[in-house]
N, C-alpha and C positions, 0 to 999 in steps of 0.2 A: 160714358163711364170710363174711368181710368183703366189702362191696360194691366195685364197680369203682373208684369215685372215691376210696375210702379208701387206695388204693395211690399216689395222686398226691402228690408232695411239695408243701410249702407255699412261698409266696412273698409278700413284702410289696409291696402295691400302693398307690401314693400316691392320696389322695383330693383332690378339689377343695376349695380353701380360699379364703377372702376375703383381701383385702390385709392386713388387720390380724390374721390368724390365723397361728399357728405351723403347721408342716408336720404333716399327719396321715397315718397309714398304716393299712391294713387287711390282716390276715393271711388269705390265701385259698388255694385249691388252684391249682396251676400247670396250667391246662388246655391249655397249649400243648405240653406233652410228650405224645408218642404213640409207641406201638410198632407195628411192622409185622412181618408174618410173613416169614420167609426165603423167597427166591424158589425155592430148590431143595427146599423142604419137601414139595412134591407128589410127589417121587420116592420118598418113603418110604411106600409104599402101605399098609403094615401099621399105620401110626399113625392112619389115618382109616377111616371107614366111610361109604358112600354112604347118603343118607337123603332121603326125599321128604316134605316138610312137608305135614301133613294140614290140611284146612280147620279153622279156629278155633285153630290152634296159634300161640303167641307165643314169642319167644325165652326168656322167663322160665319159662313152664310146660313148654316143651320141655327146658330145663335141669333142671327139677325131675323130669321124667319119666325122663331119661337118667341124671342124676347125683345126684338127690335133693337138689338145692340150687338155688333160683331165682336166687341171686346169681352163679352161674356162667354166666349167659346171655352175658356178655361174651366167653367163650371161643369160643362158637359164632359170634358175630358177627365176632370177630377172625380166625378161621381162614378164614371165607368173605369177608373184606374188605368187610363190610357196615358202612357208616358212617351210613346213613340208613334206618331201618326203615320209614319211611313210603313210600319209593320202591323200596327193594331187597328188602323182605319181601313175599311174595304177599298180595294183597288178598282180602278176602272177596267173594263174588259180588255182594252188595248194594252194597258199596263200589265194586267194579269197575264196575258198571253206572252209578252216579252219576258216577264219575270219567270214564268214556268220554263220557257225555252232556255233561258240562261241557267236556271237552277239545275235542270236535268240534262244539260248539254244537248238540247234539241230532241231528246227522247220523250216528247210530251205524251205520246200514245202508248208508251211502254207500261206494263202492268206494275202498279205501285203495291197493291195488296189484294186480298180476296175477302168478300163479305158473303154472309149467308142469305139465302132466299127464305122467305117466310114458309114455314112448314105447318100445315093444318092437319090435324088428325081427322079420322072419318066422322067423329061426333061433333066436329066444328071447333074443337079446342086448338088454340094456337100453341104448338109445341116448341117452335123455334122462331124467334122474331127476325125480321129482315134487318140487314145492315150491321150484323155483328162481325167484327174483323176476325178472320180465321186463317189457317194455313191452306195451301193449295190441296193438301191431301185430305182435308176434312170432308166427311160424308154424313148426311143426316140419317140417323137410325131411329125410325119411328117405332114405338112399342106396338107389337102385334101386326105391324105393316111392313117391316123390313127396312133395308138400307136403300136410300135414294141414290141416283146416279150423280156424277159430278155436276152435270148441267142442272139437275134438279136441286142440288144442295147448295152450290155457291156460284158466284159471278165475279168477274174481274173488275177492278177499279183502276183506271189509268192515272198517270201522274197529273194530268190536267184536271180530271174529274175530282181527284183528291184535293188539289189546291183550290179548285172552284168551290167545293163544299166548305173548306175552311174560310174562304173569303166571304161566302154568304153568311156564315155564322157571325162574322164581325159586324154585320148590318143590324143585328138585334142589340139594342142598347136601352138604357133607362135615361129619361130626361127629368130633371127636377121641376117641380111646379113653381109658379111665380112667387109664392110665399117663401119657399125654400131658397130661391135665388137671393132674396133680400137678406135672409138670415145668413146665408153663406158669405156674402160680401162683407157684412158687418163683422162676423167672426173671423174671417180670413185676415182682415187688416189688423185686428187685435192680436191674433195668435202669431202672426208673422213678425210683429214688433218685438224688440228686445225687452226682457224684463229689467227692472232697475238694477244697475250694476256699476261698480266703480270705474269700469273701463269705458263707459259711455261719456261722450263729451256733452256740451250744452245743447247740441243739436241732435243728440241721440245717435251719433255715429260711433261705431265700435273702434276703440283704439287700445290695443294691447301693448304694454311696455315690452321692449326688447329684453330677452333673458340675459342676465348678467354673466352667463357662461362665455359671452363674447370677450370678457376680460382676459380669458386664457387662450384666446386664439391669436394667430399671427396678425398683428395690426400694422406691419410696416407698410407705409404708403397711405395709411388712413389719416383723416383730418387731425387726429389727436397724437399722431406719431411724433410731431415736432415739439409738443409740449411735454418734454421729459423732465423728470425731477433730477436736480444736480446736488450732489453732496461733496463737501471738501473737508479735509482734516489738516489743519495747519497749512504748511506749504506743499503738501503732497499733491500728486496728480489727482484730478477729479474722476469720478466714476458715475455713471448714470444708469437708470433703469426705467423701463416703460411700464406704468401701472395700468395701461389700457384706457379706453374711453371713460371720461368722467360721467357722473350721473346726469349732469345737465346736457351733455353732448349726445346722449343716447336718445334718439327719437322714438316715436311709438310706431308700432306696426300692427295691422289688424289681423285677427285670427278668425277664420270663418266659423260661424255658429253651427250648432248641431241641428240635426233634423228634429222636427217636432210633429206631433199629431194633433188631431182635433181635441183629444181628451187630456193630453199632457204635453209638457215642454221639457226640454233638456237644457240645463245651464252648463256653461263652460267652467272648467275647474282651474282657473288661472291663479287663484289665491295661493294654493299650496305650491304651485310652481314658483311663484315669486318668493315665497318663504324659503323654499329649498335653495333658490338661487342666492338669496341673501345669506343663507347659511354657508354656501360654498364660498361667497366672497369673504365672509368673516374668517373662514378657515384659511383662505389664501392670505389674508392680511396677517393672521397669526403666524403662518408659515414664513412670510416675508420678514416679519419682525424677529422671529427666531433666527432666521438666516443672517439678518443684519447684526444681531447680537453676537452670533458665533464668529462672524467675520471680524467684528470689532475686538473680540477677545483674542483672536489669533494675531491681529495687528499689534496689539499691545505687547504680546509676548515675543514676537519676532523682532520688532523694532526696525522693520524695513521701511525704506523711504518711498517705495513704489505705491501706486494707487491700488485700491481694493474695490471689487464690484459688490454691490448691495442687491 
């Protein structure tokens, strides 16, 4: 079966260029798209089985053991909301020991916290459960039986014991059944794909046009800098201005898609951005036209023979 990232759609990403280079783009996977499991999925107990990760097992060899395909490891990670296997997957004993030694600067046997001993009343009732985290000053006060000593009330938990307990908790996971695997792979491919949009090309690669605000940036050294408009009036000196990149010279750049979940998808809002940009361009053109008209008016009244900028 195809690997996890093969389901991700493509997007064009702009590369850095020098002033005298044309725009360049690279086609890559859109890693910003992500699926999450439905919150109510844990209600369907028949879809999953409890599993305890054995020492030495990894997501890939566990997927091969359960489903006969190492590339289905993402299904196990997705169901258990594991996004970082280095922190959320149980560590081997050697790795755990080195991790604790580094985290606590070698003080692996120092006391991390205190927990309660189980306290049972004379009639057999459990008054205080074992393993409740408390302060060192805590003492069990049993009704009609008095206060217990420190040794009777609490016990210390070392740094290593604490990290070992957390590591063992990570072994308890849920694994999807075979029918769920088929359903997940089908839905995953459909939900990861882009919805129909004007920014998709014929091969469904995302291509977002450059924002026209670039027209107002410093474009000296750009490919369009040499194509400047020239105006003349009779025999007077000429003056030029740079109107920025033309529409045909502006290439397309990809914008990463938004995260989506199993029950809903989020679409990008590029339409309003383009509309706003067009409005800005129109405003700029009107401003330039007004400036040109003003310069022409002053030229006629002054009668000077020198050139005027537009």
